[in-house]
C-alpha positions, 0 to 999 in steps of 0.5 A: 582509245588505246588498249593500254588506256583501256587496260589501266581504266579497267584495272582501276575499276577492278581495284575499287570493286575489290576494295569495296567487296563488290562483285561483277554481278553487282556491277552488271546489275548497276549497268544493266549489262550481262556478266560477259559484257562486264568481263569484257570491260573489266579485262580491258577488251571493251572500253567503259563508256564515259557515262558508265564510269560516272555511274560507277564512280557515284555508286562507289563513292569515288571521283570519276577521275580516280579511274583515269590515268594521269595525262602524259604531260602531268606524269613527266 
């Protein structure tokens, strides 16, 4: 996965966490991962797995597609 796509997904997850006043700790608890692992994902340095994005979306009550960038063909 290209770094820019990882960064865009991470930015969308961060934005939704902020809108819902959820913390990195909350996300870590949900995913059963450490805070440093959460930080790596939220910074785009490590990609979210598809399963994680589905779980996060369900937890936040949003569609998983909200976190994904539009395909280049749709944006043109």
